[in-house]
N, C-alpha and C positions, 0 to 999 in steps of 0.2 A: 484559455486554460485556465484550469483550476489544482491548488493545490496538492500536494500529494501528500500521504500518509506515514509515510520515510521518513522525510521531512517532518521533527519539528524546530517550535523554541523553544528554549531550552535556557534556564536561568546557571551559564557554564564561565564563572570564574568572577570575582570581584564583585562576588553574591553580598550579601548581610548577610554578617556573622553576629550580631546587635538584633537580630528579631526577638527571639526567644529568649529565659532563662539558659544563658549555659550551665555545665552539671561536671560537676567536682568527681572521681571516683572514689572510691572508698581511702585504697591508698596512697590518694594524690596524686600521682604520677601527669597523669592523662584528665585534657579538659577536653568536653565534649559539648558542639554548640550548631543549631541550622544553621546548614549554607547553599541558601538556593535549595534545587533539590537533592543533594544529601547531605550529609552530617560529617566532621568534620572531629577528625581525634588530630587535638595536644600535648606536645611532652607539655608537662607545666614548668618544668626545669628550661629545658632549648627554643620552647618556642616556638620548637618545629611541628608540621602533620608528618602524625606517624601513618593512620588511616586518614582512606575519604571513603565513607560508607555508602555506594551508587547502589540505589535499585529505585527507591522513588521516582516516580511519572510526572512531580508536579511536585508547591513548594510545605518542603519540612517544615510544620506547626510547633512540632514541640519533643522534647525528649526529655525523657525521666529514666531513673534506676529500676534494676526491679529488682523486687527486693528477695524475692528467693535465691536469687542468684547474684554479688560485689562483681559476677565480673560481665554482665550483658545490661543491656539497656534496650527499652524500647521509645520510638520511634515516632507520629503519627504525620501526616499530609493530607493536603486537599485530594491526593485523590483520592480517597477511598478507606487508604488499608494504615493497621497497625503493624510495623516489624519488628520482630525482636533480630537484636544482631550483636555477634560477640566480637567486645571491640575490642576487644587483644588483638583480635587476632584479622580483625578485618571482614568474620563471615556473616552472611547474612543467616539464619537459623530460619526463621518460620516466619510468614506472610497473614496477619488477619484479615482479611477484608471485609469490612462494617457496611461498604456502601454508600455513607453518606461522606459528606465533605468533613472531614477536620479539624479543628482551629486552634484546640488545646489537650492538653491527653495531664491525668494526676494519676498515682497508684496509693497505696498503701498496705503499709504488713500487714493489718488487720484483717484485708479487707484478700485473700488469697483466689489467684484466678481470674480476677474482677480488671478491668480497668475503665477509669474514669476519664469521657472525653467529650469534650466541648462540639456539638454538632446544632448544624440547622432547622428550626419548625420546620422547612418547608427543604425537603432536594433536592436547594436550590441553592445555590451561589453566591444569586444575588440578594437573598432573604437575607430582610437585617434582624428576625430575631433567631433567635439560639439559645439552645437547652442540651442542659449539661446530663450524660444521659451513661450509665455504669453495660457497659459490656464484656458478658461472660466467654473467656477467653476456654473455647474447648481443645479438649488435648486427643493429638494426633499425629499420626507419625509422619500424615503429608507435610511436604512442603507449602504449602497455601493452603492457607483452610477460611471454609465463610462462617464469622462470628455476626450470628445473625438475633440474637438471645439480645437485644437490650430492653432498662427500664427505664423509665425517666426519673431526676434523679428531681433538679431544678428545673424551674423554667425562667425566662424572658433571665439570662447569662450574660455576662462581657461574653465577646470572643477572645480580649488579648489577655487569659490566663489571668483575669481579679478571682480567684477564688484560691483554699489552701483549706489541708487537713488539720484538724484541733487532734487533741487530748488523746495517746490515742484509738485514733480512728472513730473514734463514735460520734463524730458529727464533719459536716465543713461547712465553710464557712463565703458565702460568694458576694460579690460585690459590686452593684451597677446602681449611675446617678448616683439618685440620691437612698437607692437603698441598699438595708443591711440586710442578704437572710442566710439564716444560717440551721441546715434541718440535721435530723437525727435519727440514727439509722436504725436504732433498739423498736425509740415511739415513731417510728415514718411518719416522724410529724416537724413542721417548718416553723421556724419565728420570723418574723417580718420588722427587721427597725429602719423607722424612716429619721431623716431632717432637714430641715426646713431648708431654703434655698439662698434663703441669705436672712445675716441680722441688720443689724439699724448700723452696722459698722462696719457692713457693705462687704461681708466677708463670703466666699464663698465653696461650699461643703461637702459637693457632691466627692466623692470617696473614687482612688485613682488605682491604690492599689490594699491589699489586706495578709498580712500571718498570722495564721496560731501561735501561739506557744507549744510548744512540746510536751511542757513538762506539767502545766496549769491548762486553765478554764479560762484563761485569756486571749480575747483576737485584736488584734492593732490592725489599726487598720489609717491610710493616708489619704491627704484630702488637697484638693485642687489651692488654698488657702496657705499651704504650708501646713497644717499641724498637722499631729497623728494623735489620735484618740486610742484609749484601751477600755475597752469592752470585756463589765465581767457584769456576771449570773444573769447571763442572756438564756438560761434555760427555761424563764419565767418569762411571757411579753409587760409584765407591766411591773418590773423588779427590778429591773435591768439598771446597771451603772455605768462612766466611766469619766475619762479622766486623761485632760488635757495636756499632753506637750507640743511646745512648740520655738524652732528655731529655724529653720524654713525659711524664707521669705519668696519663695515662688512656687510650685505643685509637690508634692510630696507622688517622683516621682514611683518608687518601691519599694516594702519593707520585708527583712528579713530576720526571724529570731535565731542565734548559734543552737547549736542541738539543744546544752544543756538549758538553756533557756534564759540563764545569765545574764545576757547582754540584747540589744537590738538592734539592728543594722537599720541604718536609712539613705537615699542618696535622692537628688535633685535639681536641678539645672544649676546650681551654684559649682554642679564638678567635687564637689566636695562629700566624703562619707564618714555619717555620724553614727559614732558610737554610743548609745543609747544603756548607763548601766539599768536593769531590767528593779531591782528593789531599793536604788537611790536616783531617781529619776535625775535628779537636778545635777547628778554628774558625767559628764558624757564628755569626751575624745574626737578628735576629728584627725581626719587624713586631707588636708585640702589639697588642690592645685592637679587633680588628675587629667585635666582635658577637657572633653562635650560634656556635655550634662550627662549624667550618672540616669540611663532603662533600669539596668536588673543589677543586681543583686548576690549573687550564687554562694554558697559554702560546705567547704568536705563534711563529710557525718563525720571524723574526730574535731573538728573546728581550727583546724590546723593552719586552712590555705583559706580563702576567699576574696571574687572576682570580681569584677562590676565589665557591665559591658554599658558603653556609651553613646553617645547620641552619633560622631564620626566614626562610628565604625569599627572599634577598637576594646579590646578585652584585657581589663589590667586585670595581675593575678596579681592579689597582696599576703603578704604574711603575719597572717595576725593581725591587721591591724597596722600594724607598725610599718612597714617600709615593702616597694613597688623593686618588688621579686623578678617580674616577667613582662612582656605587654604586647600581645598578639594585635596587629594592624593591617585592615581588610582597606578594602576600594572605598578612599573617606566620599563620600555623599553629602555633597553641598547643598547648600540653594537649586545654585545651575550653573550650567557650565559654562563660561565663554567663551574658552579657548573649545576648539576641534577638538576631536578625539585620532591621536595621532599613534602613529609608532615607531619608536624611533628606531634606525636603523642597526644600529652599532647593539644593541642588546633585544629587538624584539618585540621593548617594553610598551605597554600600553602608554602615556601621557597622555595628560589634563590639568585642569583644576583641583587642587587640594586642597591641605590645608588655604587660609588666609596669605596671601600673595605672595604662595608656593605654585611651582610646578610637579603632580608625585606621576613615581615613576611606576607600574604596576605588572609585573612578570603576571598574566594570561593563563600561563604554560605552569608556574607551581601555584599557581595562587597566590602569589605573595607582593608585596611591598617590597620594594626595592630600596630604595632613600624619598626625599624628598627635596626640591633644588630649591634656594629661598631665593626669589626673585628681588622681591619686593625691598629685602633692607633691610625692613623697619619694623620694629616691635609692631605687633598689631594689640592694640585696645577693643579687647572683649566691651561695646557700646555704644546702645542707638543710635543714630542719626549724627553720631561723627562720620565725617569725612574722610575715608581711606583709602591710600592706592590700591589698584586691582587688576589680577594681569588680564587681559581678555583678547591677549592676539597671540599664537604661540608656532612657528613654524621651524620643521629640520630642512637639512641639504641630504642631495641625495644620501649621501657616504657616511653622514651623522656626525658629521667632523666641525659640521656652527649647526646654533642655535640660535634664533628670533623669539623675542618675544618684547610685549608691547604693551605696558603698564600706564593704566592715566585714575586722574584724579578730579573729580566736578565737586568744587562745591560754589556756597549760595551769592553771588556777588562778584563771584572774578570766573577770570576765562579756566577752559581744560586745561587739566597737566597732562603732556603724555610724555611719554618716556621711552626713544628702539633702544633695545640694548641687543647685544651681537654679541656669545658667549661661543669659547672656542673648548673643545673637548682636549683634556688636559690626559696624560698615559699615564704617567705617575696615580693621582688620585681618583682613575677609573670614573670622572664627574665635570660636567662643567664648571668654567672658568672665567668668571668676569672678562671681554677684551674692549670692547666698547659700546659707550656707551651716547646715544645721540639724542640730546633734552628739545622740544618743540621739533622733530621733525617734519611736522605737516600742521599747517594751521587751522587741520578741522582735528575731529573724530576718524581716523585711521580703520578704512573697512574690511581691511582682506592684505593679505601680502605669502610671496608664494618662492622658494630660491628657483632656482635656472638650474634641468638635470644637466645639460652640460657638465664635459673631464673636463674642459679648456680651462673657462672660469668659472669662478666663484659670484655670481651676483644672489641678488635677494632684490626687489621686487616688491612696494610700497605704494600703496590707493587708499585716497584718502577723500569727503562728504566739501573737499576744498577747492575740487573739479582738476587731482592735478594723481598723476601715477611717476616713483621717484625710481629709479635703480640704482640700487648703493652696492658700489663695488667692492673686493678685498685688493690690497691693493701690493701685499707679499703674501708670495704661496712660499715662504720656508717651510720645513718639516715642524718646524720647531713652534714654531706660531708668532714666537716672540715679541721681531718685528713686523707684527701681520697687525693691518690699518684700515677702517672701514673708509668709505669716502664717497659722496653722492654724484652718482657718473653720470645725468642723466633725467630730467623732468619733460614730461611728456604732458599732454592734457586734448583733447576736444571739444572744438565750440565753445566752449562754457561749461561741460556740462558734468553732471555727478558723475566718476567713475564707482561704480557698485562690488561690483568683481573682475576676475581676472585668473589666467591661467596658462600656464608654460606646458605646448606639446612634451614628448616623451622621448625627443633628442634636447629639445631648448632650442631648436630652428625656428618656433615659432609665437610670438608675448600674445593672446589674448585678451581686452578687458573693454567691459562691457560699461559703452556711457549711457546709463537710460534706454532708450531703448534702440544704441547701435552698437550694433562689432565691430571693433576695430581688431587688425589683424598686425602687430608688428614684426620687425624685422634684428634680428640678433647688431645690429650695426642702427638701428631707431628707423630706418624707413619706415612707411606706415603704407603695406603691402596691399589691403586693401579692407569695404568694411561691405559689414553682412546689415541687415534690416531684415523687421518681422514686424507680423502685426503689433496693433499699440500692447504697450502693456511694458515698463524697466524688465530687463534682466537682470536676476534676482538668481544664475548661479551660470560658472562654465564648466563644462569637459569633453578633452582632448581624446579619440579613440585610441587606444593601444592596438601595438601589434601588425597586424593585419587591416584594424582599422583606425590605421592615422589616419587617414583622409578626412575623419568625420569629423566635426567638432558640433558638441551640444550643448543648447541654453536651454532654459528654464525663465516663463517671465514671469510678473506680477496677475496678466492677464488667465491665469491658469492655459497657458503654452507649453507644449514640448517639442521642441526646433532642431534638426539634423542638419547642419553643413555642409554638401563634399565640399572642401578645399580645394580640390581639382578642376571645377568645375562655377569653387564661387559663388552657389547657386544652392538652392533650399530644395532638400532631397527631398522628406517628409517633416510631415510636425501632427502634431494630434493633443484636440483639447481635455487636459488631465492641468489637476493642481496636485504637482509636485512637490513637495514641503523640501527634501534634499536630493542628488544625486552623486552617484558614488562611482567607482571606477579604480577596477582590480588592474593594478599595478602588476599582476603577474598573467595577464590573461586580455578576451577583450571584451570580459563584459563587464555590462555597470550595470547597478544597484538604482531602482528610481520609489524614492518613497513617496507616496500621495494619497492624501487625505483628500478622508471622504465618509461623511455624515459622524464627525463629530472619532473619527479611528481612522491608522494607519496602513494603506495595504501597501503591497510590495511586490513588480516586478521588475526580475532579472530580465536584460534582454541585448544582444546584440545590436550595433547599432547599423551595420549594413544584413539584417534580417527581421521578416514585418513579423515573422511569431517568436513570443517574451519564451526565452528557457522555463521560465519560474515564475510565478504567481502565488499569490497567499491576499486573500479577501484577511478583514479585519484582524491584523496579526497584534494591536496592540489600540489602547484609546487617545487621544490623544492624536496630535502630532510628533513625528522624529525630526527630533534637529540636528542629530547628531551618529555620526555613523563612520564607522572603519574599516575596510581589506587588510589582516591580520594575516601575513603568509606563515605558512605552515611547518614543523619541523620535519612533520615525515608526508608527503603527499598521501591521501588517499588513492584505494584500488578500489578496480570491478565495483563501481557506483552502480548504478543507474542511470540513464540518460541521463533523467528529469532533474539529478545533480551532479551530472558531470561541476558548474561552476563551483561547488565545492570544492574541487580534489583538493587544488592548487593553495586556495586561501579561504578563510572565514571571515563572515562577516557580524561584523556586530556594532550591536547600538540601543542607543538610550530612551529609555520611554518620559516621559512628563512626568513621570515620579522615580524620576532616578535607577531606574534596574537597570543592569544590564545582563543584554540580551542577546541570545545570540544562535545560532542554525546547527542540531543536530542530526546525523545518517544515520540508518542504523545501520550501515555495516561499520561507521564510529562506534558506537555504542555494542555493537558487537562486539567490537576490540578492546571497550573500557570496559563490558561485565565479564569476560574471558576467563579471568582470575576468578572471578566473586561465584559464577555459575559452577565454578570447578571445583571448589569447596566449599557449595551448601549439599550440610548430609544433615542426617535425620537426628533432631536433640539428644534424642537416648543416647548416641555411640560419640564420646569426646574424640574430639577429631580433629588433629595440629594440620599447619601444612609442611610440616617437617616428618608428624606420622605419614601425608600422602605422596613427600618424595621416596623414606626406606618402603615403607611399602612396597611403593611402585621399583624401587632398585630391588625387592626381595622376592618377588613376584620372578624380575628375571633370573634371580639364583635359581627358582624353585625350575623354571621354564626350562634350563638350564643341565641340573639334571635330572629331569624325566626327562627328557629328548637327548640323548647322548649325541645323535648325530649333528642338532644344532650347533652353529655357527658360532667360533664364540664370540663374544662384545667386542670389538676392538677401542683401547680405554689408551690412554686419556683420550683420544681426541675422538672418538663418539658417545661417549657416555652420555646418557641421557642423564643420569643421574648428577656428573657434575656438572654437566648443562642446567640444570635447575637450580640447583646449589649457587653456581654462581649467579641466575638471577633472581633468586633467595631475600628479601630483605635480611641483616643483618641482626635488626634484632629479635626474629623468631626463629636463630637458629644453634644449636646448644653446642657447648666450650669447644676453642677448636680442636685440643687431645682429643674428644671424642673424636670428632669429624675426621681425624688425619690417623687414627688407629681402623678406625673400619673403611676410609679411602685407597690405605696400603692392602690390607687384607683381599680387599677384593684386587686387587693389579699382583698380586702373589699368587704362581705357580702351584697346580696341588704337588703332593707329596710324592704322588703316587708316580705321577709324569716323573719329576723329579728323577726320581730313583732308575726311571723304566733309561736314560738321556743320558748314563749314567755308566749303561751294559757297554759290553765289550759292540764289536760291529758285526762278530758272528751273533752272537743272542738278537741283534736288532735286525737280520735276515731270515730270524726265523716264521714261521708260519702266525694266525692267528688262531689258526683250526687244529695245531696241534697242541700248541697249550690250551686249550680248550677241549680237544680229544684228551688228553692227560689229563684233564684236568676230572672228565668225568671217568674213564676208570680206573682213577683213584677214591670215590665215591664208590663205583660198586664196588670196588677189594673191599672197601671196608664194611659194606653192608655185607657184602657174602661172610664174613670171618664175623656176623652177631654185631660188628661195630656201631654205633653211631653217629649218626650223618655229624649231632653235635660234639662231637669229641675231637677235641688239640691234638699237635703232632703230637706232642709229647704224651698223652692221655691212649694212646693204640697200643693195646696189647702190652702198654708195658714196656713198648722199642721205646728206646732213643730218642729225644725231640730233630728232628730236620731243619734245618734255613732250611728257606727259598733257593739260596744255592743252589745246597744239594738236593733237595728236588727236582728245578730243571736241569741239573745236567744225571741226573736220571733218568729224566724222559729225554734227552737227547740222548742216552746210551739202549734207550731199548728203540729207538730209528731205524739204529743204524742195522745196513744188508749182513746177518749172519749165514744169507750161502754159503759158503766157506764150506762152514761146518759138516754143514748137510754133503759135502764130498766127501770131508775126509771120512765121515763116519762112514759108508760106503763100502771104500777102503780097506 
């Protein structure tokens, strides 16, 4: 079975927001940053995500403001497109198809209708050589336009964005390795400047970043040895000069001039924002302790707001280098994840290692960090070679009332220090509070632990390389948990073998523990029920089946075997030779996911233990081994999926790659639902249309149809009003004032004045037929025409006669239709 095109592997939630330099809008109200396959728009004051601009099908690699419209931005992606957005309303205006993977984008006010992008010299993502090209954006009313007119500007540039436009857009400078290249547009000529790899002092002169002065001919470059060089007279190759600034002890990661060029900002691994005076270079200001290493610096066009991106996936918003005003924290990406990926049963948040000594609770649906839980409760010292406590294991019980963590520290020449901590959930603080600490719970490293899902008892099982597994039981089940305490209830082992993994069945009636090549199955009373053997190789992972497949127990071994045992017959049901690096069960269905390693890549197989044919498979899912994955329950179940995508209906599978990228699977049905609003708002860029304009437009269209078609049924208000429903689902920040909305909807609810007058007439007038009224009006018009009157006359203009009210006219028509036959009989007499 092969992978289907309707399912894609995407970045969804927890993506890097520090991948490229963020953009601050002209009014400093919003901050935009690349986040996986989308562009996120954050409020610079509230830190909330205002819009999530989705449309790219691959990693977004750059964002720039549109020089000709301050309400628009360009974004580029590895999918080979440049997209134009209205970020205030979250509308995709136009898509330019370039046809090459794009890794950076630049614009200049002096080059209208042109964007500069970095593309590979060979049309291949694996290419290691890149070039800077100018793309002429064609003017067209179509929503998708091909932009194939490319012209090369610089060859052999860095894909990470080490380029900058100079004064007035006259030149562009790019740095890579030991080379600085400056291209002049008028001369159509470039100059290259080289530095030596090092000197007698062992300095590292390689370029790391570049920034051009906005008002003068000066280029600032950062270097690996922490120095900053200011280049001048570079319009001629031989007479150039440069001066040197030095404060950073590590590499200078980023440089940025302020809009007027009065200050130069720099940042590096010290996590200190340095502000240099341009004319007084010996004077500098510092803003220290900003968190992780600074990777990017952005400045608002008016210079009132700075922001810094950090290596811990964080963006800090700073007011004029004085104080921190806001912090936007993404999913913390450390060097590695020691704990497994877990889902908090209460908040449905993703839980894993965060800051050193912490667990982070990250909302996948809101794509926002909820909070950090300090596990170690010790000050972390940022110093290499210093041994400190690390959180290595964590587990939740099924209700989310308890959290168990394991922290350890290894020191040279001393024994391993291990602490087992039990945390109780506090309803008042909406967080976990430390309840019990067990020092040295085992004599060796703890390899795995899990809670029993049984509702009758609260029990934790830990296994260790010391050859034992221990059951920890909660002594008191009080709701307040004030008197709750934990104690060791049972210690088990099997023939002095070292256990490697453990797992409870779905109902908590069975516990499986893998002792090297043997799987042992235990009852709640700690009776050894049976043992299961398998071909040579230690058991690496165990997993019970769910729901209708609960009679199966699956295990993986170090000898590249995936085995399935039938617990009813205590025999091996089936086995297959495959190198499974991770086995994960979906808690809401019978499905299981097996990540297999082959030829340096990971493959995915989704299957049911009782069926021989897999539900879904995908080869070369990512490079390297997948060591961490989890099924996250959906807030809303997917419907009408294809058969091969049914396994994604209830849960969504997330996994971490070896590069610490959080990936998931997206179906066509899900993407259609996410992009429904943006597709509805796609309009031509020549028409200024907002979401509220579309809302009022639909309402006016319904009113016009009701007027042109008098027989049409009246819309039921307020329950059935489409306008009111869309108003309730429209974001509040794009709505007009409440007074305007109130008057508009009150008028739509009022009954017309003509209908009101008809209802006030006596009962005798309501019984008159519509035909009589129409006949009377026709005869009245004929009489006017016979008398030579104009049809445009009013009642008071007819032959100078006094004006009649409508009531009098109605009375005359009623008298006309009376039966006057009795008069003829009188005349005959």
